[in-house]
N, C-alpha and C positions, 0 to 999 in steps of 0.2 A: 626245865629239868624235872626229874621225877617228883621232887618235893613240891614244886609249884603245881605240877600236874595233879598230884594227889589232892591238893587243896581245891583245885578246880573240879575234880571229879566228885568231891564231897557234896558239891552243889548240884548233884545229878537230878534232883527234883525241882529244878528251876522251871517251874511249870507255867501255867498259862494265865494266871490271875491277872497279870499286868498286860498280857498281849491279846487276850480275847476281848473284843469290843462288844460282843453280843451276850452279855451276862443276862441272867434271868430278870434282873431289875433294871435293865437298860431300855432306852427308848427304842433301839433297833429291834430288840426281842418283842416288845409290845406291838410294833408294826407287823412283825412276822406272825405273831400269834393272831392278831386281828385279821390279817389277810388270809391266813390259813383257815380260820374259822368260817369266814364268809365263802371262800372258794370251796371248801370241803362240803358244805351243805348245799352249795349250788350244783355240785356234781351228782350224777346218778349213782345210786348204790350198786355194788359195793366195791367192785374191783377198781373203777376209776378213782374212787376216794382213797383206797389203800395205796395205789400208785402215786397219787398226789402227795399223800403223807410221807411216802418213802422219798420222793424227790425233795420235799421240804426238809426232811431229817438230814439228808446228805448235804443239802445246801447249808443248813445250820452248822453241821460239823466242818464243812469245807471253808466256812467263813474264817476260821482260825488258821488252818494249815491244809490246803487242798490235797497235797500228796499223801497225808496221813490217812485220808479216807480209804486209800488202797488197803491199809492194814485191816480196817474194819470189814472191808469187802472180802479179803482173804479169810478172815475169821468166820464170816458168814458162810462162805462157800464150803469151807472145811466142815463146819458144824452141820450144814445142810446135807452134804454128800455122805458124810459118815453116818448120819442118822438114817438116811435111806438105806445105806449098806447094812445097818444093824437090824432093821425091821424085818421080822419073820426069818431071820438068819439063824443058823446053828450057833451054839455057844462060842465056839472057837472063833468064828468070824466076827461075832459081836465084840469079843474081847479085842480082836485086832483093830476093828474100827474105832473102838473107844480109846485104845492106846494111841492110835494115830492122831485123833483129835486132841488128846491131852498133850502129846509131845509137840505138835505144831503150835497149838494155841498158847500153852505155857512157855514154849520156846520164844515166841514173839513177845510175850509179856516179860520174860526174863531179860531179853536183849534191850528192850526199851525202858524198863522200869528198874531192874536190879543189876544190870551189867556194870554200870559205872560205880554203883555202891560196892559191888563185889571187887572191882578193880582197885578202888580206893582202900578197901579193907586189906587186900593182899599187899599193897604197897606199904601200908602202915605196919603190917606184920613183918615185912622184909626189913623195914628201917628199924623196927624195935628189936628184932632178932636177926642180926646180920648173918648168923650161921645157916639160915634157911636158904635153899637153892634159889638162884635168880630166875629159874624157869617158872616161878609162881606168878610173875608179872604178866598182865594181859595188855594187849594193844589198846590204845585210846580210841573211843568212838564218840564223835561229836553228834549226839542225838538228843532230842527233846523228849520229854515224857508226853505221849499222846493223851489228849483229853479223853477221860472216860474209859481208858483201855481196860482197867480192872473190872469196871461194871459190865461192859459188853463181853469181855472174855469169860468171866465166871457165869454170866447169863447163858452163854452158848454151852459151856461145859455142863451146867446144871440141866440144860435141855438134853444134851447127849446122854447124861447119866440116867435121866428119866426114860429115855428111849431104851437104853441098855437094860434097865430093870422092867421094861414093858409097862410102865405106869401110864404112858400116853402113846398115841400113834404119831408117826413121823409126818411132819408137814410136807406136802408134795408140791406146793407152789413156792418157788424160790423167792419171789418178790414179797409174798406175805411173810416169809421167814426173815427176810432182810429187814422188813419193817419192824418185826419183833426185836431184832438186834439193835436197830438204829433209832428207834422212836424218840424224837428229839426232846419232848418234855422231861424224860427221865434219863436221857443218855449220859449226861455228864455229872449228874448229882444223885442218881439212884432213885429209889431203891432197886435192887436186883429183882426183876420181874420173873415170875414162873411162867413157862410156856402154857401150862394147863389153865392159867387165868387169862393170859393175853390173847393167844391164838384163836380161841372160840369166839371172842368178841369181834374179830375181823369180819366174820360172816353175818353179824347182826346189822339190821337196818335201823340206824339211829335217826331220831327225829329231834327237832329243836324243842326244848322245854324251857319256858320262861322262868319257872321256879328254879330249875337246876342251873340255868345259865346265870341268873342273878346270884345264886349262892356261890357259884364258881368265881364270878367276877369279884365278889366281896372277899372270898378267901385269897384269891390271887393278889388283889390290891393290898390286903392286909399283910400278906407275906412279903410282897415286894417292898412295901414301906418299912416294915420291920427290918428287913435286910439292909435297906438303904441307910437307915438311921441307927 
């Protein structure tokens, strides 16, 4: 009944902590990180490396729920295409492209993160105030909250807003932009990365530094052990 349904919908953020096996402090993630590190520096710079990181990032995301990777792909496509449509465009077209990105991406975020909460709130209001019209109730959707959806959604929106205000130039390679959205070390835990910081680094030729690698391993081990215990 509606009362039981409202109780069920309150648990709309029954998210992934117990279902994701590849947490940052898991053995599986350490394997993935090690293999990624070795293969990345074995590949020639720079495009093969970026494509490899993109494949690893989607593999990491699809480990939990493969079909939800489509949502991240849609967000990436919308952000990429609207940014291209805004660059060097007149003001009216830039507004139209930005509104399109906001509506689509925030719409997806609302459906998967806030819809069930909104539905439960409306049911609660209807039960508390019986004089309210029954048309306030929304149909039930059995959806899970996708991992990292807030991070990558607002990251894309921040990129679109930067393009709208002409702070940066639009990225013209979709795979590079998709890597910016899905980069697995910060995909599900943040922080939200700015395109002005991330995208220029994709064209840099990186070399292995013993000092930096040792420092990174120490910080990663310390962070993983702290989270574990």
